[in-house]
C-alpha positions in Angstrom: 5.4 -29.6 40.5 8.4 -28.4 42.6 7.6 -27.8 46.2 7.4 -24.2 47.4 9.3 -22.7 49.1 12.4 -24.6 47.9 14.6 -26.2 50.6 17.8 -24.1 50.3 21.2 -25.5 51.1 22.2 -25.4 54.8 25.1 -23.0 55.3 26.5 -25.2 58.0 27.4 -27.8 55.3 29.4 -25.5 53.1 32.9 -26.9 52.3 35.9 -25.1 50.9 36.9 -28.2 48.9 38.0 -27.4 45.4 40.4 -28.9 42.9 43.2 -27.2 41.0 42.0 -28.0 37.5 38.3 -27.3 38.0 36.7 -25.8 34.8 34.7 -22.7 35.2 31.0 -23.1 36.2 28.5 -22.4 33.5 24.8 -21.5 33.7 22.8 -24.6 32.9 19.5 -26.2 33.9 19.1 -24.0 36.9 18.5 -21.0 34.6 15.1 -22.5 33.8 13.9 -21.5 37.3 11.9 -22.8 40.1 9.1 -24.3 38.0 11.5 -27.0 36.9 13.4 -27.8 40.0 13.9 -27.6 43.8 17.0 -26.4 45.4 18.0 -28.3 48.5 20.8 -29.7 50.5 21.9 -33.3 50.3 21.3 -35.5 53.3 24.6 -36.2 55.1 25.2 -39.9 55.9 24.6 -41.0 59.4 27.5 -41.1 61.8 28.3 -44.6 60.6 28.6 -43.3 57.1 32.2 -42.0 57.0 32.9 -42.2 53.3 35.6 -44.1 51.5 36.5 -44.3 47.9 35.3 -47.5 46.1 36.1 -46.6 42.5 37.4 -43.7 40.4 37.5 -43.2 36.7 40.5 -41.3 35.4 39.0 -41.2 31.9 35.8 -39.6 33.2 37.8 -37.3 35.4 40.2 -36.0 32.7 37.9 -33.4 31.2 37.1 -32.1 34.7 40.8 -31.8 35.6 40.5 -33.6 38.9 43.0 -36.2 40.1 42.2 -39.2 42.2 44.5 -37.8 45.0 42.5 -34.6 45.2 39.1 -36.4 45.4 40.4 -39.1 47.8 40.7 -36.8 50.8 38.3 -36.3 53.7 37.1 -33.0 52.2 36.7 -34.4 48.7 34.9 -37.6 49.8 32.5 -35.5 51.9 31.6 -33.3 48.9 31.1 -36.3 46.6 29.1 -38.2 49.1 26.8 -35.3 50.0 28.0 -34.8 53.5 29.1 -31.2 52.7 28.4 -28.7 49.9 31.3 -27.1 47.9 31.1 -23.4 47.4 31.0 -24.0 43.7 27.9 -26.1 43.8 24.2 -25.2 43.7 22.4 -28.5 44.5 19.0 -29.1 43.0 16.6 -31.9 42.0 14.5 -31.7 38.9 10.9 -32.7 38.3 9.7 -35.0 35.6 7.0 -37.5 34.9 6.8 -40.6 32.7 5.5 -43.9 31.5 6.8 -46.9 33.5 6.4 -50.3 31.9 3.9 -48.8 29.5 1.7 -47.2 32.1 1.4 -43.5 32.9 3.0 -43.1 36.3 2.4 -39.3 36.8 5.0 -37.1 38.6 8.3 -38.7 39.3 11.5 -36.6 39.4 15.0 -36.9 40.9 14.1 -39.0 43.9 17.7 -39.6 45.0 19.7 -37.5 42.6 21.1 -34.0 43.1 22.6 -31.9 40.4 25.6 -30.2 42.0 26.7 -27.9 39.2 27.5 -27.6 35.5 31.0 -27.0 34.3 32.2 -25.9 30.9 34.9 -28.3 29.9 37.0 -28.6 26.7 34.5 -31.3 25.7 31.5 -29.1 26.3 29.1 -28.7 29.2 29.2 -31.3 32.0 26.6 -31.7 34.7 27.8 -33.3 38.0 25.2 -35.2 39.8 25.2 -37.3 43.0 23.0 -40.4 43.0 22.1 -41.6 46.5 22.6 -38.4 48.4 19.3 -38.5 50.2 15.6 -37.7 49.9 14.2 -34.9 47.7 10.6 -33.7 47.2 10.3 -36.3 44.4 11.4 -39.3 46.5 7.8 -40.4 47.0 8.1 -43.4 49.4 11.9 -43.9 48.8 14.7 -43.2 51.2 16.8 -41.3 48.7 19.7 -43.7 49.1 21.6 -46.1 46.8 23.3 -49.2 47.9 26.9 -50.4 47.3 25.8 -53.2 45.0 23.9 -51.2 42.5 26.3 -48.2 42.7 29.3 -50.5 41.7 27.2 -51.9 38.8 26.4 -48.4 37.5 29.9 -47.2 37.9 31.4 -50.1 36.0 28.7 -50.2 33.3 28.7 -46.6 32.4 32.5 -46.7 32.0 32.3 -50.0 30.1 29.8 -48.5 27.6 32.1 -45.5 27.1 34.9 -47.9 26.4 32.7 -49.6 23.8 32.1 -46.2 22.1 28.4 -46.1 23.0 26.9 -42.8 24.1 26.4 -42.8 27.8 26.4 -40.9 31.0 29.7 -41.3 32.8 30.7 -42.1 36.4 33.4 -40.1 38.1 33.5 -42.1 41.2 31.7 -44.3 43.7 32.0 -43.5 47.4 30.9 -46.1 50.0 30.0 -46.0 53.6 28.9 -48.3 56.5 25.6 -46.5 56.8 22.8 -49.2 56.7 20.1 -49.2 54.1 17.2 -51.6 54.0 16.3 -53.3 50.8 15.4 -57.0 50.7 18.1 -57.2 53.4 20.2 -54.7 55.2 22.9 -53.3 52.8 25.3 -50.4 53.0 24.9 -47.0 51.4 26.9 -45.6 48.5 26.9 -42.6 46.2 27.7 -42.5 42.5 28.9 -39.2 41.0 27.5 -39.2 37.5 28.4 -36.9 34.6 26.5 -35.9 31.5 26.1 -32.9 29.2 22.5 -33.0 30.4 20.3 -35.4 32.4 17.1 -34.2 30.7 14.8 -37.1 29.9 11.7 -37.6 27.7 9.8 -37.5 31.0 10.7 -33.9 31.6 8.7 -32.9 28.5 5.9 -35.3 29.4 5.6 -33.7 32.8 4.8 -30.2 31.5 2.6 -31.5 28.7 0.5 -33.6 31.1 0.1 -30.7 33.4 -0.8 -28.3 30.5 2.1 -26.1 31.4 2.8 -25.1 27.8 5.1 -22.1 28.4 7.2 -24.3 30.5 7.2 -27.0 27.8 8.4 -24.5 25.2 11.0 -23.1 27.6 12.4 -26.5 28.1 12.5 -27.3 24.4 14.2 -23.9 23.7 16.8 -24.7 26.4 17.6 -28.1 24.8 17.7 -26.6 21.2 19.8 -23.6 22.0 22.2 -25.6 24.2 22.5 -28.9 22.4 20.7 -28.7 19.0 21.5 -25.2 17.7 21.1 -26.2 14.1 17.4 -26.9 14.8 16.8 -23.3 15.6 17.1 -22.2 11.9 14.8 -25.0 10.7 11.3 -24.0 9.5 9.8 -25.8 12.5 12.5 -26.0 15.2 10.6 -28.3 17.5 10.0 -30.9 14.8 13.6 -30.6 13.9 14.6 -31.3 17.5 12.3 -34.4 17.5 13.9 -35.6 14.3 17.4 -35.3 15.8 16.3 -37.1 19.1 14.8 -39.9 17.0 18.0 -40.2 15.0 20.2 -40.4 18.1 17.9 -42.8 19.8 17.8 -45.1 16.7 21.6 -45.1 16.6 21.7 -45.9 20.3 19.3 -48.8 20.0 21.4 -50.3 17.1 24.5 -50.0 19.2 22.9 -51.7 22.2 21.7 -54.6 20.0 25.1 -54.9 18.4 27.0 -55.4 21.7 24.2 -57.5 23.3 23.3 -54.9 25.9 20.0 -55.1 27.6 18.5 -52.1 29.5 16.0 -53.5 32.0 14.0 -50.3 32.6 13.4 -48.5 29.3 10.7 -46.2 30.8 10.3 -42.8 29.2 11.8 -41.2 32.4 15.0 -43.2 31.7 15.3 -42.0 28.0 17.9 -39.3 27.4 16.9 -36.3 25.2 20.5 -36.4 24.0 20.5 -40.1 23.0 22.7 -41.3 25.9 22.4 -44.5 27.8 20.9 -43.4 31.0 20.1 -44.9 34.4 21.9 -48.2 35.0 19.5 -50.0 37.2 18.8 -53.6 36.1 20.9 -54.3 33.0 22.9 -57.1 31.5 25.0 -58.2 28.6 24.0 -61.3 26.8 26.0 -64.4 27.7 24.3 -67.2 25.7 22.4 -65.5 22.9 18.7 -65.5 23.6 16.6 -63.0 21.6 14.0 -63.1 24.3 16.4 -62.5 27.2 15.0 -60.4 30.1 17.7 -58.9 32.2 15.3 -57.4 34.9 13.8 -59.9 37.3 11.0 -57.4 38.0 10.0 -57.3 34.3 7.7 -60.3 34.5 6.0 -59.5 31.2 9.2 -59.2 29.2 8.4 -55.7 28.0 12.0 -54.8 27.9 13.5 -58.1 26.6 16.5 -57.8 24.3 14.5 -58.2 21.0 11.9 -55.7 22.1 14.3 -52.8 22.7 14.2 -51.3 19.2 10.4 -51.2 19.2 10.4 -49.8 22.8 12.7 -47.0 21.6 10.1 -46.1 19.0 7.2 -46.3 21.5 9.1 -43.9 23.9 9.7 -41.5 21.0 6.0 -41.6 20.3 5.3 -40.5 23.9 7.8 -37.7 23.5 6.2 -36.6 20.2 2.8 -36.6 21.9 4.1 -34.4 24.6 5.6 -31.9 22.1 2.4 -31.7 19.9 1.4 -28.3 21.1 4.7 -27.0 19.7 4.3 -28.4 16.2 2.3 -25.6 14.6 3.3 -23.7 11.5 4.0 -20.7 13.7 6.4 -21.8 16.5 5.2 -18.8 18.7 1.6 -20.1 18.7 0.6 -23.2 20.7 -1.5 -25.9 18.9 -4.8 -26.6 20.6 -4.6 -30.3 20.6 -8.3 -30.5 21.8 -9.3 -29.0 18.5 -9.1 -31.7 15.8 -8.6 -29.2 13.0 -5.5 -27.9 14.7 -4.3 -31.1 16.1 -4.4 -33.3 13.0 -1.7 -31.4 11.0 0.6 -31.5 14.1 0.0 -35.3 14.5 0.7 -35.9 10.8 3.9 -33.9 11.1 5.0 -35.8 14.2 4.3 -39.1 12.6 6.2 -38.2 9.5 9.1 -37.1 11.6 9.2 -40.3 13.5 9.8 -42.2 10.3 13.4 -41.0 10.8 13.7 -43.6 13.6 12.7 -46.5 11.3 15.0 -45.5 8.5 18.0 -44.7 10.7 17.7 -47.8 12.9 17.5 -50.1 9.9 20.6 -48.5 8.3 22.5 -48.4 11.6 21.6 -52.0 12.4 22.8 -53.4 9.1 26.0 -51.3 9.1 26.9 -52.5 12.6 26.3 -56.2 11.8 28.2 -55.9 8.5 31.1 -54.5 10.5 30.8 -57.3 13.1 31.0 -59.8 10.3 33.8 -58.0 8.6 31.8 -57.2 5.5 33.0 -54.0 3.8 30.4 -54.3 1.0 26.7 -54.9 1.0 24.9 -57.6 -1.0 21.3 -58.6 -1.3 21.9 -62.0 0.3 23.3 -60.4 3.4 19.8 -60.3 5.0 19.5 -64.1 4.7 23.0 -64.5 6.2 22.1 -62.3 9.2 18.8 -64.0 9.7 20.3 -67.5 9.6 23.0 -66.4 12.0 20.5 -65.1 14.6 18.4 -68.3 14.4 21.6 -70.4 14.9 22.8 -68.3 17.8 19.4 -68.4 19.4 18.7 -72.1 19.1 22.3 -72.9 20.2 22.4 -70.3 23.0 25.9 -69.4 21.7 28.0 -67.0 23.7 27.4 -63.8 21.9 30.5 -61.9 22.7 32.9 -64.8 22.2 31.4 -65.9 19.0 31.9 -62.6 17.2 35.4 -62.1 18.7 36.6 -65.5 17.5 34.8 -65.2 14.1 37.6 -63.0 13.1 39.9 -66.0 13.0 37.9 -67.7 10.1 39.6 -67.6 6.8 37.8 -67.7 3.4 40.0 -70.5 2.1 40.1 -72.6 5.2 40.7 -76.3 4.4 38.2 -78.7 6.0 40.8 -79.5 8.7 41.5 -75.9 9.4 37.8 -75.1 9.5 37.2 -77.9 12.0 40.0 -76.6 14.2 38.7 -73.0 14.5 37.8 -72.0 18.1 34.5 -70.4 17.0 33.0 -73.9 16.5 33.5 -74.7 20.1 30.7 -72.3 21.1 28.1 -74.5 19.5 26.8 -77.8 20.8 25.5 -78.7 17.3 28.8 -78.4 15.3 27.1 -79.6 12.1 24.6 -76.8 12.2 27.4 -74.3 12.9 29.4 -75.6 9.9 26.5 -75.0 7.6 26.4 -71.3 8.5 30.2 -70.9 8.7 30.6 -72.4 5.2 28.0 -69.9 3.9 30.0 -67.1 5.6 33.3 -68.3 4.0 31.5 -68.2 0.6 30.3 -64.6 1.3 33.9 -63.6 2.2 35.0 -64.6 -1.3 33.3 -61.4 -2.6 35.2 -59.1 -0.1 38.1 -57.0 -1.4 39.9 -57.0 2.0 42.5 -59.6 2.8 41.7 -62.0 5.7 44.2 -60.2 7.9 42.7 -56.8 7.1 39.3 -58.1 7.8 40.3 -59.7 11.1 41.9 -56.5 12.3 38.8 -54.5 11.5 36.5 -57.1 13.2 38.5 -57.0 16.4 38.1 -53.2 16.5 34.3 -53.6 16.7 33.8 -56.9 18.5 34.9 -56.6 22.1 36.8 -59.2 23.9 35.4 -58.0 27.2 32.0 -56.9 28.4 30.6 -56.5 31.9 29.1 -59.9 32.5 26.9 -60.2 35.5 29.2 -62.7 37.3 32.2 -60.4 36.9 30.3 -57.5 38.5 29.1 -59.9 41.2 32.6 -61.0 42.2 33.7 -57.3 42.3 30.7 -56.5 44.5 31.3 -59.4 46.9 34.9 -58.3 47.4 34.0 -54.7 47.8 31.6 -55.6 50.7 34.8 -56.9 52.4 36.5 -53.5 51.7 38.6 -55.0 48.9 38.1 -52.7 45.9 40.9 -54.1 43.7 38.5 -56.1 41.5 36.4 -52.9 40.9 39.5 -51.2 39.6 40.7 -54.2 37.6 37.4 -54.5 35.8 37.2 -50.7 35.2 40.6 -50.7 33.6 39.9 -53.7 31.4 36.5 -52.5 30.4 37.7 -49.1 29.5 39.7 -50.7 26.7 37.5 -53.7 25.8 38.9 -54.4 22.4 42.5 -54.9 23.7 43.9 -58.3 24.8 44.9 -57.3 28.4 47.4 -60.2 29.2 46.8 -61.6 32.7 43.0 -60.8 32.6 41.9 -63.4 30.0 39.6 -64.9 32.7 37.4 -61.9 32.2 36.8 -63.1 28.7 35.6 -66.6 29.6 32.0 -67.9 29.3 29.9 -67.3 32.4 30.2 -70.1 35.0 27.2 -72.2 35.9 26.5 -70.3 39.1 26.0 -67.1 37.1 22.6 -68.4 35.9 21.2 -68.0 39.4 22.0 -64.3 39.6 19.0 -62.0 39.5 19.0 -58.3 38.9 15.9 -56.3 39.7 14.7 -52.7 40.2 15.8 -52.9 43.8 18.8 -50.6 44.2 
């Protein structure tokens, strides 16, 4: 639970920094009270930590009304690095628990994240959070810092996911410093300013359930319902309705991850958003050569979070959330279910299990809808399941570049002559061209039943199959240059990935297959 008394902000750190277009502050998570959080100051960087701007997202900044020039000032950089506290902020860290790699980890919490404030924008509520601004009561053995390497990756990937149209937290900026931080080697400290309507996780609910703090559990659920799921309030059982909506959003999110070949390396319950957002970019990766068993996190030695496992893990995490919410699943929402009493518990368990069927149904529909769109199929046929299955087997055995295959598949024409079919670029991504031709011929046959013209289909396919994704080697090049104080590659990547379906003349090298040296890159939980 939160420490008491709370460590309140140090008045000596108060800054007058503000920006002209700042939306009004709105009461948010802090209204839940001290049982849920600890108020405290960020830890200023050491003397060597004079901040500088590494990256800035104008797209993320637009709803906040802040311009790069306003942020990129000594006063602005100090606020968004945690060296000072703006008068409009009320910094706090939240407490949560969770399952990590399938094992109950107990109390966790914001170990290096501070929620500065919540603003009411034209797009709705927006929490502003610093990641890497120092220790909190929940840091356990950590130093509360983030390093430049992982901060750039989070900045670029959150903005890349937004460009792909996938629900995600956002990144306003990254500030760097020369302050040393020890990981496997000495690195330099950085801070990511993250944005989200809410950073509440499954683990927040697990925390209060595990500690038998049922009034707090209900208060948190009420906060989420009233603020983000108001339609659930009028349902016969509001908390079950909330679970159903979280299951729906999570299922949609998993289908979206699978469709773009995104791998989240730490799908712990404390990294699962109650709003169905992609949350916490630690170890992650986009598929290069397709491998259904790809593990993006070097620390995941058992492959729990491999690419093909993500849909099932999404369900497992929802099961943990449902288990935490069981005391709220009674016929009377004002009376807690005694889950130690089998007669009371069983109806709640049955209701939760029935509600979680939503995940299965929504995921299946979303998965098929997204892959039909990727293949340019505007109609559904019974044989499509076989077409999909044969494709995945082919991609897996051939280790075909996932992004480039789907992008160039749009060039295929239903009436290609043998010579034209052989000349299509998409064949070049297979080492066994004969095996590829078998599937491509079946695909052309399937296109005969489509009402769209080839040109209409190709246009639609290019709107859902990106040309650019954040490949590990691209992020690595940007990181290496940033360590030399050259941030141009961070900005170039951000700009291209913000519009990943466009061609971006002059940046075609970002859409090339990964070079051989990329296979030696390892991404782990160290950040």
